[in-house]
VOROMAR-174958 format. One record per residue (C-alpha): residue in one letter; x, y, z. Coordinates in steps of 0.5 Angstrom, whole numbers, padded with zeros to 4 digits, always signed. Layout:
<nodes>
aXYZ;...
</nodes>
This chain:
<nodes>
m+0000+0000+0000;e+0002+0007-0001;f+0002+0012+0004;n-0003+0018+0003;f-0003+0022+0009;a-0004+0022+0017;k-0007+0026+0022;v-0007+0026+0030;t-0011+0030+0035;n-0006+0034+0039;s-0010+0032+0045;r-0004+0028+0049;l-0005+0032+0055;m-0012+0030+0056;g-0009+0023+0056;t-0013+0020+0049;m-0011+0022+0042;g-0015+0020+0035;l-0010+0018+0029;l-0012+0017+0022;i-0008+0014+0017;c-0010+0014+0009;w-0007+0009+0004;e-0008+0008-0003;n-0008+0001-0006;n-0008+0000-0013;q-0015+0004-0014;d-0017+0003-0007;e-0017+0008-0001;i-0016+0005+0006;i-0017+0009+0012;q-0015+0007+0019;y-0018+0010+0025;f-0014+0009+0032;l-0016+0011+0039;l-0010+0012+0043;d-0010+0012+0050;a-0004+0014+0054;e-0006+0012+0061;g-0006+0004+0060;l-0010+0002+0055;g-0005+0003+0049;i-0009+0002+0042;a-0016+0003+0045;d-0021+0002+0039;y-0019+0001+0032;v-0024+0001+0025;s-0022+0001+0018;l-0026+0003+0012;k-0025+0001+0005;n-0027+0006-0001;p-0032+0010+0004;t-0036+0016+0001;k-0034+0023+0003;d-0040+0022+0008;e-0038+0016+0011;a-0031+0018+0012;y-0033+0025+0015;r-0037+0021+0020;e-0032+0016+0022;e-0027+0022+0023;e-0032+0026+0027;r-0034+0019+0031;l-0026+0019+0033;m-0024+0026+0034;g-0030+0030+0034;g-0030+0030+0042;l-0023+0031+0044;g-0023+0038+0043;s-0017+0039+0040;d-0013+0041+0033;r-0012+0035+0028;i-0005+0036+0026;r-0002+0033+0019;i+0004+0028+0021;s+0009+0024+0017;e+0008+0016+0015;d+0014+0015+0020;e+0011+0019+0025;a+0004+0015+0024;l+0007+0008+0024;f+0011+0010+0030;l+0005+0012+0034;v+0001+0005+0032;k+0008+0001+0034;y+0009+0005+0041;f+0002+0005+0043;g+0001-0002+0041;n+0007-0004+0045;k+0003-0001+0051;n-0003-0006+0050;s+0002-0012+0051;y+0006-0009+0057;y-0001-0008+0060;e-0004-0014+0058;k-0010-0011+0054;p-0012-0014+0048;l-0011-0011+0041;p-0018-0008+0038;g-0022-0009+0032;e-0019-0013+0026;v-0012-0014+0029;n-0009-0017+0023;e-0010-0010+0019;y-0004-0007+0023;i-0001-0012+0027;d+0005-0012+0023;i+0006-0005+0024;i+0007-0006+0032;n+0012-0013+0031;k+0016-0011+0025;y+0016-0003+0023;k+0023+0000+0024;t+0024+0007+0026;n+0029+0012+0030;l+0024+0016+0033;n+0022+0016+0040;i+0016+0019+0044;e+0019+0025+0046;d+0021+0027+0038;i+0013+0027+0037;y+0011+0031+0043;p+0011+0038+0040;k+0006+0035+0035;i+0001+0031+0040;c+0001+0036+0045;k-0002+0043+0044;t+0002+0049+0045;i+0001+0052+0052;k+0001+0060+0053;d-0002+0060+0060;e+0001+0059+0066;i-0006+0057+0070;e-0007+0052+0064;f+0000+0049+0064;i-0001+0048+0072;n-0008+0044+0071;y-0005+0040+0065;m+0001+0038+0070;t-0004+0036+0076;m-0008+0032+0071;r-0002+0028+0069;f+0001+0027+0076;i-0006+0025+0078;a-0006+0020+0072;w+0001+0017+0074;d+0004+0020+0067;r+0011+0019+0068;e+0012+0020+0061;s+0009+0027+0061;l+0012+0029+0067;r+0019+0027+0064;y+0018+0031+0058;f+0016+0037+0062;s+0021+0037+0067;k+0027+0034+0064;n+0028+0031+0071;e+0027+0023+0073;e+0026+0025+0080;i+0020+0029+0078;a+0018+0024+0073;n+0017+0018+0078;m+0013+0022+0083;h+0006+0019+0084;i+0000+0020+0089;t-0004+0015+0086;n-0004+0007+0086;i-0007+0007+0079;n-0008+0012+0073;g-0012+0017+0077;t-0017+0022+0075;l-0017+0029+0076;l-0024+0031+0078;k-0023+0038+0080;n-0017+0043+0081;t-0017+0050+0084;v-0010+0053+0082;i-0008+0059+0087;p-0002+0063+0084;k+0003+0065+0090;g+0008+0069+0086;n+0015+0068+0082;k+0012+0063+0078;r+0010+0059+0084;y+0003+0055+0084;i-0001+0051+0089;s-0006+0046+0086;e-0012+0044+0091;a-0014+0037+0087;l-0020+0033+0088;y-0019+0026+0085;e-0021+0019+0084;d-0016+0013+0086;n-0018+0006+0086;d-0020+0006+0093;g-0024+0012+0093;y-0024+0020+0093;y-0018+0024+0096;i-0016+0032+0096;s-0009+0034+0096;k-0005+0040+0095;i+0001+0040+0090;a+0006+0046+0090;f+0009+0047+0083;s+0015+0052+0081;i+0015+0053+0074;e+0019+0057+0069;e+0018+0059+0062;n+0024+0059+0056;k+0023+0060+0049;d+0015+0060+0050;e+0015+0053+0053;f+0014+0052+0060;k+0018+0047+0065;i+0017+0044+0072;n+0022+0046+0076;s+0020+0043+0082;m+0014+0039+0086;v+0012+0038+0093;v+0006+0034+0095;t+0002+0035+0102;d-0004+0034+0105;k-0007+0028+0102;e-0014+0027+0105;p-0020+0022+0104;i-0027+0025+0102;f-0034+0022+0101;d-0037+0021+0095;f-0043+0025+0097;e-0038+0031+0098;v-0035+0030+0091;f-0042+0030+0088;d-0043+0037+0091;e-0036+0039+0089;i-0037+0038+0081;s-0045+0038+0080;k-0047+0044+0077;p-0054+0047+0075;e-0058+0043+0069;f-0063+0045+0064;i-0067+0039+0062;s-0072+0039+0056;i-0076+0033+0055;y-0079+0032+0048;n-0084+0026+0045;i-0081+0023+0039;n-0085+0020+0033;r-0082+0015+0029;v-0076+0013+0035;d-0071+0009+0030;e-0072+0013+0024;f-0070+0019+0029;l-0064+0016+0032;d-0061+0014+0026;i-0062+0021+0023;f-0060+0024+0029;y-0053+0020+0030;k-0051+0021+0023;d-0052+0029+0024;n-0048+0029+0030;p-0043+0024+0029;f-0038+0028+0034;t-0043+0026+0040;l-0040+0020+0044;k-0046+0014+0043;s-0047+0009+0049;d-0052+0004+0047;m-0056+0001+0053;e-0062-0004+0054;d-0068-0001+0050;c-0065+0006+0050;k-0059+0011+0048;f-0055+0016+0051;f-0051+0021+0047;t-0045+0026+0050;r-0044+0032+0046;f-0037+0035+0048;n-0035+0042+0047;f-0030+0043+0041;n-0024+0046+0045;n-0021+0044+0052;d-0022+0052+0054;h-0024+0049+0061;v-0017+0047+0063;k-0015+0055+0062;n-0020+0056+0068;n-0017+0057+0075;v-0022+0052+0077;y-0022+0046+0073;v-0028+0041+0073;i-0028+0035+0069;n-0035+0035+0066;n-0034+0043+0064;d-0032+0040+0057;i-0039+0038+0056;k-0044+0042+0052;a-0050+0037+0052;i-0053+0030+0054;y-0058+0027+0050;y-0062+0021+0053;q-0068+0017+0049;i-0072+0012+0053;k-0078+0009+0050;n-0081+0015+0046;e-0078+0021+0050;f-0072+0025+0049;f-0069+0028+0055;v-0064+0034+0053;g-0059+0036+0059;t-0055+0043+0058;y-0051+0047+0063;s-0052+0054+0061;d-0058+0059+0059;k-0054+0060+0052;d-0053+0053+0051;r-0060+0051+0053;n-0063+0056+0047;y-0058+0054+0042;i-0058+0046+0043;n-0066+0046+0043;k-0067+0051+0037;i-0063+0046+0033;l-0067+0040+0035;q-0073+0044+0034;c-0071+0047+0027;n-0068+0040+0024;y-0072+0035+0027;k-0079+0038+0028;e-0082+0032+0024;y-0080+0028+0030;l-0080+0032+0036;n-0085+0035+0040;i-0083+0039+0046;k-0086+0037+0052;e-0083+0041+0058;e-0077+0045+0060;l-0074+0044+0067;y-0069+0047+0071;f-0065+0044+0077;e-0060+0047+0082;e-0055+0040+0081;n-0054+0035+0076;v-0060+0030+0075;l-0061+0027+0068;y-0055+0023+0069;d-0057+0020+0075;f-0064+0018+0072;v-0060+0015+0066;e-0056+0011+0071;s-0062+0009+0076;g-0065+0005+0071;s-0072+0008+0072;e-0076+0008+0066;d-0081+0014+0069;f-0077+0021+0070;y-0082+0024+0075;d-0082+0017+0079;f-0075+0018+0079;l-0076+0025+0082;d-0080+0023+0087;
</nodes>
């Protein structure tokens, strides 16, 4: 096969990247789509398309990359194949099965030879950070995720790279960045580990050189457990819920997902759940980072009802105007509600089939 082009999202600092490789084989076009997980899974998802239409190729690219909130960067054949090999080897290291039609890419993992290393490609797979608060949030996120690779790259210090506070690849749920002057910061981090939830303070000293930030030192203090109901209070936010009746459910769902391939679809028994993310990760620039602040809307279909959750009046108006304009033959507005905290996701997880019974 002859290499045509490849592109990758510069979302490494969020822990996950989308990689697309396009090949030509005689008269055929073959596109490979890889989801790369830097936090323990390696290659997390894989599909390929042969001679797709433009719409099919677009939908698959959006399914893979649309929810990652990042730019798509053109890379060379060597860089693309290196990423497949590098992340495929992570599957072996962590004893995770390779996804999809493994025979379509296993030779890249086993046989491809390259002189690249992961640090060579970091400038392309990581976004350019121009703000100190954003840098502290990302480094706190990488520290909680026990991401030695990123800490090493952004500190050039093996001692910092080996620091950790979690038992596994933890998840940063909320972080408050407090400036202390002279490029010193405190992160007040709320995170999930394999044995519960914790809060901790992490002190950073950083420097900026040639428009790049670097960690000079880190100190971790005050690790304390926190109850799950306290976590909910910390990360919950007001929610607008719009409820629609659906005509021709299956037809509507098919059209809705084709129109919105960038949403994350979760198939459940007799219902569908979609998450729509913002098209950027600007929430990481805020002094107070909250993990779910990248969500623009959630959609939940159960029976002939369609629930839409949004988190600002602006998004409520925008999302519902689109629905009522584009799907007016399928959707009829039934009710609009406002809650002081998240409700819709709890309803989804509850397994209840009646929203009003759930509220009672």
